[in-house]
C-alpha distance (Angstrom), angle and dihedral (degrees) to the residues before:
residue distance angle dihedral
M1 . . .
L2 3.83 . .
R3 3.85 87.9 .
I4 3.86 93.1 55.1
S5 3.88 92.4 45.9
A6 3.83 89.7 51.7
I7 3.82 92.7 49.1
F8 3.86 89.8 49.4
I9 3.81 91.7 50.1
A10 3.78 91.0 49.1
V11 3.80 92.4 50.8
C12 3.82 90.6 48.4
M13 3.83 90.9 52.1
V14 3.76 91.1 49.3
L15 3.83 91.1 49.8
I16 3.85 92.4 48.4
A17 3.85 92.5 48.3
G18 3.91 89.7 47.2
S19 3.79 90.6 48.8
A20 3.80 93.0 50.5
G21 3.87 91.1 49.9
A22 3.81 90.6 48.4
V23 3.84 91.9 50.1
L24 3.78 90.2 49.5
Y25 3.79 92.7 49.8
L26 3.81 99.6 40.0
G27 3.81 101.2 31.2
F28 3.77 103.2 34.1
G29 3.80 98.0 29.5
L30 3.88 96.4 -124.4
D31 3.78 116.1 163.0
P32 3.89 114.9 -99.8
H33 3.73 93.4 -109.2
T34 3.80 94.8 56.3
A35 3.86 93.2 41.8
A36 3.84 89.0 52.8
L37 3.83 91.1 51.1
A38 3.80 89.9 48.4
A39 3.83 90.0 50.4
L40 3.86 91.2 49.7
A41 3.88 90.3 50.3
V42 3.88 90.6 52.0
L43 3.81 89.4 48.1
S44 3.90 91.9 50.8
G45 3.91 90.4 47.9
L46 3.83 91.9 50.3
A47 3.89 90.1 48.2
L48 3.79 92.5 48.7
Y49 3.77 91.4 47.7
N50 3.75 92.9 51.0
T51 3.82 93.3 47.9
I52 3.86 92.5 49.9
S53 3.83 91.7 47.8
N54 3.76 92.3 48.4
R55 3.87 90.7 51.6
L56 3.79 92.4 49.4
R57 3.80 91.2 49.6
D58 3.80 92.5 48.6
R59 3.80 91.6 48.9
G60 3.80 90.7 52.1
L61 3.77 91.4 51.4
L62 3.80 92.1 47.3
G63 3.77 90.7 48.9
D64 3.85 91.1 52.7
Q65 3.85 90.9 48.4
I66 3.84 91.8 51.6
A67 3.76 90.2 47.7
D68 3.82 91.1 52.3
L69 3.82 91.6 47.3
S70 3.82 91.4 50.1
R71 3.81 90.2 51.5
A72 3.79 90.6 48.4
T73 3.86 91.6 49.2
A74 3.83 91.4 49.8
D75 3.79 91.4 49.3
L76 3.82 90.3 49.2
S77 3.81 89.8 50.2
R78 3.85 90.3 52.9
Q79 3.78 90.9 49.5
M80 3.88 92.2 49.5
A81 3.87 90.8 49.2
E82 3.84 89.8 49.6
M83 3.83 90.4 48.7
S84 3.88 89.7 48.1
R85 3.76 90.6 50.7
R86 3.77 92.4 49.7
V87 3.83 92.6 48.3
T88 3.85 90.5 49.7
A89 3.79 91.3 49.8
A90 3.80 90.0 49.1
E91 3.81 92.1 50.7
E92 3.75 91.2 49.4
R93 3.79 90.7 50.9
V94 3.81 90.9 49.3
E95 3.76 92.4 47.8
S96 3.81 94.1 47.8
T97 3.75 91.2 47.6
A98 3.91 90.4 49.6
S99 3.83 90.6 47.1
R100 3.80 90.9 50.5
A101 3.72 90.8 47.7
R102 3.83 90.9 50.3
G103 3.68 91.5 47.1
A104 3.76 91.0 53.3
V105 3.87 95.1 43.8
D106 3.79 99.1 43.6
P107 3.74 98.9 64.3
L108 3.76 89.7 47.0
A109 3.81 91.5 52.0
V110 3.82 91.2 49.5
E111 3.77 91.9 48.0
I112 3.81 90.4 47.6
G113 3.77 90.9 51.1
E114 3.75 91.3 48.4
L115 3.86 91.8 49.2
G116 3.78 89.5 49.1
G117 3.71 92.1 52.1
L118 3.80 92.4 47.1
V119 3.82 91.0 48.2
R120 3.79 91.3 51.1
Q121 3.78 92.7 49.1
L122 3.79 90.4 47.9
A123 3.84 90.9 51.3
E124 3.77 89.7 49.3
T125 3.76 91.7 48.4
V126 3.79 92.4 49.5
A127 3.79 93.5 47.3
G128 3.78 89.4 50.2
H129 3.78 93.6 50.0
E130 3.82 91.3 46.0
K131 3.83 89.7 51.5
I132 3.81 92.0 51.0
M133 3.79 94.1 46.3
R134 3.81 90.7 47.8
E135 3.78 91.0 50.8
Q136 3.82 90.4 50.0
G137 3.82 91.2 49.7
A138 3.81 95.5 -116.5
M139 3.83 93.0 121.9
P140 3.72 129.8 46.7
R141 3.76 116.7 -115.3
R142 3.78 121.6 -109.8
G143 3.80 114.8 -81.0
G144 3.85 93.0 38.0
E145 3.73 95.9 -82.4
A146 3.74 116.7 150.6
P147 3.77 116.0 -128.3
P148 3.79 116.6 -104.1
A149 3.72 117.5 -97.4
P150 3.79 112.6 -98.1
V151 3.73 116.5 -105.8
A152 3.71 119.0 -140.8
A153 3.77 112.9 -116.6
P154 3.76 129.1 -169.8
V155 3.71 112.2 -94.7
E156 3.77 115.1 -127.2
P157 3.85 124.7 -171.4
V158 3.77 109.5 -104.3
P159 3.79 118.1 -158.2
E160 3.80 114.3 -119.9
A161 3.80 113.7 -106.8
P162 3.77 116.9 -145.3
L163 3.72 115.2 -103.1
P164 3.91 115.4 -111.5
L165 3.79 113.2 -98.6
T166 3.74 119.2 -110.5
E167 3.84 120.9 -131.9
A168 3.78 91.4 -100.8
E169 3.88 92.5 51.4
T170 3.80 94.6 49.7
D171 3.82 90.1 73.5
T172 3.84 93.7 54.4
V173 3.78 98.7 55.2
T174 3.86 108.7 115.0
D175 3.77 124.9 -131.8
D176 3.82 89.7 -117.6
R177 3.78 90.6 70.8
R178 3.83 93.5 66.8
F179 3.73 102.0 23.4
Q180 3.78 101.6 37.0
G181 3.84 113.5 157.2
L182 3.82 93.6 16.4
T183 3.81 125.0 116.0
R184 3.78 121.5 -129.4
E185 3.85 90.5 -105.9
A186 3.80 89.9 51.7
I187 3.80 92.8 49.5
G188 3.81 90.3 47.0
E189 3.86 90.5 52.6
L190 3.84 89.8 47.7
I191 3.83 90.5 52.9
A192 3.83 91.4 44.1
R193 3.79 91.7 51.9
A194 3.78 89.7 49.6
A195 3.79 92.1 52.0
D196 3.73 92.0 46.9
S197 3.81 92.5 47.5
N198 3.85 92.5 49.5
R199 3.77 93.1 -112.0
I200 3.73 96.3 134.3
D201 3.83 97.4 102.8
L202 3.78 127.2 -158.7
Y203 3.83 120.3 -127.5
L204 3.81 127.9 -173.1
Q205 3.73 129.1 -149.6
P206 3.82 121.1 -174.6
I207 3.82 125.0 -123.4
V208 3.79 110.0 -154.6
T209 3.82 135.9 -165.5
L210 3.72 119.3 -106.3
P211 2.96 129.9 -93.8
Q212 3.88 94.0 -2.9
R213 3.84 92.6 55.7
K214 3.83 92.1 -144.2
V215 3.79 113.8 158.4
R216 3.77 107.4 -109.7
F217 3.88 103.0 159.6
Y218 3.77 142.0 7.3
E219 3.73 127.5 -141.9
A220 3.81 117.5 -142.5
L221 3.78 113.5 -137.9
S222 3.75 127.7 -173.8
R223 3.74 126.2 -134.9
L224 3.74 129.1 -175.9
R225 3.80 117.6 -133.8
T226 3.78 114.9 -156.2
E227 3.81 123.8 -146.2
A228 3.83 87.7 -102.4
G229 3.81 91.0 56.9
E230 3.77 96.4 -105.7
I231 3.86 115.8 146.9
I232 3.75 115.7 -135.6
P233 3.87 118.6 -166.4
A234 3.80 120.8 -126.1
G235 3.79 92.6 -110.3
E236 3.79 92.1 65.8
F237 3.81 99.4 52.8
I238 3.86 107.5 20.5
D239 3.86 93.8 82.2
I240 3.81 91.0 49.2
A241 3.77 93.7 46.0
D242 3.79 89.5 50.1
R243 3.77 92.0 51.9
V244 3.80 92.8 51.0
G245 3.79 93.5 45.4
L246 3.77 98.9 -110.4
M247 3.80 99.1 118.9
P248 3.83 97.1 87.4
K249 3.80 89.6 56.1
I250 3.85 93.3 47.5
D251 3.72 93.1 45.4
N252 3.84 92.9 52.0
L253 3.80 87.6 51.4
L254 3.83 92.6 49.1
V255 3.77 92.7 45.3
F256 3.79 90.9 53.3
R257 3.84 89.5 52.4
C258 3.79 91.3 45.5
V259 3.78 90.0 56.0
Q260 3.84 88.8 53.0
V261 3.84 90.8 48.7
V262 3.81 91.6 50.3
R263 3.77 91.3 51.2
R264 3.84 91.2 51.0
L265 3.77 89.4 46.8
Q266 3.73 94.0 52.4
L267 3.86 90.4 56.1
K268 3.84 85.0 66.6
S269 3.80 105.3 32.9
R270 3.81 132.7 -9.5
D271 3.83 87.9 -154.6
V272 3.84 94.2 74.2
G273 3.80 120.3 84.0
L274 3.78 136.4 -173.9
F275 3.83 132.8 -131.6
C276 3.83 115.8 -146.0
N277 3.75 121.6 -165.4
I278 3.86 118.4 -134.3
S279 3.81 129.3 -179.7
G280 3.77 123.9 -131.1
S281 3.75 93.6 -118.5
T282 3.81 90.5 65.3
L283 3.78 89.2 62.0
T284 3.76 91.7 57.8
D285 3.83 98.5 41.6
P286 3.81 104.4 103.6
T287 3.82 95.8 -157.5
Y288 3.80 102.7 41.6
F289 3.83 95.9 37.0
R290 3.84 90.9 52.0
Q291 3.82 87.2 52.8
L292 3.83 89.3 46.5
L293 3.72 92.4 50.9
E294 3.80 94.0 48.1
F295 3.78 89.8 49.9
M296 3.76 92.7 50.4
E297 3.72 91.6 47.1
A298 3.82 88.2 57.4
N299 3.86 89.2 49.1
R300 3.80 101.4 38.5
A301 3.78 86.8 125.1
L302 3.83 86.1 76.6
A303 3.86 93.5 53.5
G304 3.83 90.6 107.5
S305 3.81 93.6 56.2
L306 3.85 103.4 35.7
T307 3.88 121.4 70.7
F308 3.70 124.4 -176.8
E309 3.82 116.6 -139.0
F310 3.75 130.8 -151.4
T311 3.89 131.0 -179.8
Q312 3.72 121.1 -110.6
A313 3.80 90.7 -117.0
A314 3.80 92.2 52.5
Y315 3.82 92.0 48.8
R316 3.86 91.0 51.8
S317 3.75 89.6 52.7
F318 3.81 95.3 50.6
G319 3.75 117.8 118.8
P320 3.81 134.1 -170.8
L321 3.86 94.0 -68.8
E322 3.83 93.4 51.2
F323 3.90 92.1 46.6
E324 3.83 89.0 49.1
S325 3.80 90.0 53.2
L326 3.76 90.3 48.6
A327 3.78 89.5 52.4
A328 3.79 90.6 50.5
L329 3.87 90.4 54.5
A330 3.84 89.3 43.9
A331 3.76 90.9 52.7
R332 3.82 89.4 59.7
G333 3.86 90.4 54.4
F334 3.82 101.2 -98.9
R335 3.84 120.9 135.9
F336 3.79 132.4 -154.4
S337 3.81 142.1 -132.8
M338 3.80 133.3 -157.6
D339 3.85 121.6 -141.8
H340 3.81 136.6 168.2
V341 3.82 90.1 54.6
T342 3.79 111.2 -177.8
D343 3.86 98.9 177.1
L344 3.79 140.5 11.9
N345 3.81 99.2 -122.0
M346 3.79 98.8 122.2
V347 3.77 140.0 117.3
P348 3.85 111.4 -124.2
R349 3.81 94.4 -160.0
E350 3.76 91.5 55.0
L351 3.76 92.2 51.1
A352 3.83 90.6 48.0
D353 3.81 92.3 50.5
R354 3.79 88.0 55.4
S355 3.91 91.3 52.7
F356 3.76 97.1 -102.2
R357 3.80 107.5 154.5
F358 3.87 103.2 166.4
L359 3.79 136.0 45.5
K360 3.78 123.2 -166.2
V361 3.80 113.9 -154.9
P362 3.80 123.5 178.5
A363 3.79 111.7 -116.1
T364 3.84 90.1 -129.6
L365 3.78 91.3 56.7
L366 3.78 91.8 53.2
F367 3.82 91.4 52.0
N368 3.78 96.6 42.7
R369 3.81 101.3 98.6
A370 3.78 93.3 178.3
A371 3.80 93.0 55.8
N372 3.85 92.2 44.8
A373 3.90 93.5 48.7
Q374 3.84 89.4 89.3
S375 3.73 95.5 43.7
D376 3.74 126.1 107.4
I377 3.81 92.5 -134.0
H378 3.68 126.6 55.3
A379 3.85 112.7 -127.5
E380 3.74 91.7 -129.3
D381 3.78 91.9 56.1
L382 3.93 97.4 39.8
A383 3.89 96.3 91.3
D384 3.85 93.3 48.0
L385 3.78 92.7 43.9
M386 3.80 91.4 49.9
A387 3.76 91.9 46.6
R388 3.80 92.6 56.1
S389 3.87 87.5 59.0
G390 3.86 92.0 47.5
I391 3.84 95.6 -102.0
D392 3.82 121.9 133.4
M393 3.84 117.3 -148.5
I394 3.77 121.8 -137.7
G395 3.79 121.2 -161.7
E396 3.84 107.3 -144.3
R397 3.88 135.2 -172.2
I398 3.80 91.7 42.8
E399 3.83 111.3 168.9
A400 3.82 105.2 155.7
E401 3.72 139.2 51.3
S402 3.77 91.3 -127.0
T403 3.80 89.8 61.0
V404 3.85 89.5 58.0
V405 3.80 91.1 54.1
D406 3.79 91.3 50.8
L407 3.77 93.0 47.3
L408 3.80 90.1 54.9
D409 3.79 87.7 57.8
Y410 3.89 87.3 56.6
D411 3.88 92.3 51.9
V412 3.81 92.5 -115.0
R413 3.80 109.1 165.3
F414 3.84 100.8 -167.8
G415 3.71 136.2 39.6
Q416 3.87 138.2 -166.8
G417 3.72 131.0 -175.7
F418 3.84 149.5 99.8
L419 3.87 89.1 -70.6
F420 3.78 88.9 71.6
S421 3.77 100.0 33.6
A422 3.80 140.5 -40.0
P423 3.82 120.2 -117.7
R424 3.79 111.6 -78.7
P425 3.77 126.6 -156.3
V426 3.78 127.2 -115.6
R427 3.74 122.1 -161.4
A428 3.78 119.6 -126.9
E429 3.77 88.4 -139.6
A430 3.75 92.2 58.0
L431 3.87 90.8 50.8
Q432 3.80 89.7 55.0
G433 3.78 90.5 48.9
N434 3.91 92.2 -113.0
A435 3.81 102.7 117.3
A436 3.83 91.0 162.4
A437 3.79 94.6 58.8
A438 3.76 114.3 130.1
A439 3.83 118.2 -99.8
P440 3.76 120.6 -116.6
A441 3.81 120.3 -89.1
G442 3.71 116.2 -81.8
P443 3.78 143.3 76.3
A444 3.80 119.6 -30.3
K445 3.82 112.3 -78.4
T446 3.84 136.8 -170.7
K447 3.82 110.4 -88.5
L448 3.82 109.1 -102.2
P449 3.89 115.3 -130.7
T450 3.75 120.7 -109.0
L451 3.77 121.5 -116.7
S452 3.87 93.0 -98.5
E453 3.88 89.8 49.8
Y454 3.77 90.1 48.9
L455 3.79 94.6 49.2
S456 3.86 90.9 47.9
A457 3.88 90.2 48.4
S458 3.78 91.4 49.0
A459 3.76 93.8 48.4
S460 3.85 91.7 49.6
S461 3.83 93.0 46.7
L462 3.79 90.1 54.3
């Protein structure tokens, strides 16, 4: 259609130009050559006018189309913004509904877990009482059978056996009880031989969440095993080893084993961490601390699961060199914990600035109002004040259920003690994946459980 209209316009322009030339030639008497040039000029003017008018018309149409496209794009953008707003509102409603559901279900789950634990403890207590009464003849046996009449037996004197130590009493045993009659040099040689013979054993004690009692951390404890097979707690030889300069060597050995334990724990769960005790003398020993720092640099991927622990007395004796060593470990991502707390005179912000993230406080210290009367911090406010500085508080030396209830009133999130589990040994051969390694020389001993057996036993006991 456009092609026909263009041909028609061209024919009209030729006719108009020819008519103008004929009028000039016939009407005005111009010569044919001049009349032909005039006709050609008229034809050129008409063609130019047609071209310009077509261009202007096309430009107007193009402008209208661009304006329509811009309006359509703006409308589409508004629709997309409205859809995004609706999607965001829907997601917020879903998240709020899910959070309300979790908030309603979590307390029920916690209460159900606590009730299950109480029922299990009650069943065990009733079964124990029933067994005792049956043994004493106070209850008839099942099936209606009467208990047999007791037969008199000759009474023989039985030597009194020492009562087992509680967790609080293990820290008060003196060195003389184990090393009586030995000089300091002899005791130092005994400890050195134990370290050289790989008789510094590693024990683990769980740290659980309160009140759920889920294992969240383990604390690595050292025990010295004599040539006769006797187990000596750390509290009885650590001070002597520190005085004779053996602690850096022992600490490096324990840190190496702790790294192996952390690697094994991460195979089961990355949410479980490990506390490793280090003495202050290790931080100032140039040789052993350099080796320790290089080893930690190579294992800085474990920084989130391995926490180094120092006593309150050791921290208060730290000088510039010790704090510089702490900063070097903190620069590699490792965090610290403080235990053996004897008073609450401390500055939480200072501890947090030095990368301390945990504080272990004995439950008896928290409940001792007379001892806390001279402290700068009230025991009831300690957990909240520490939490503001990013420090979690752990109640330790827990031996009774009543202690757990009291700690919950103090907002303590973690607990450690013999109530949950006693420290259990881990063989170094098991950590190295060599369960068939030969045992050290000495009398026959009970086989120690491997790390996997220990973790399974700890989980079942809880």
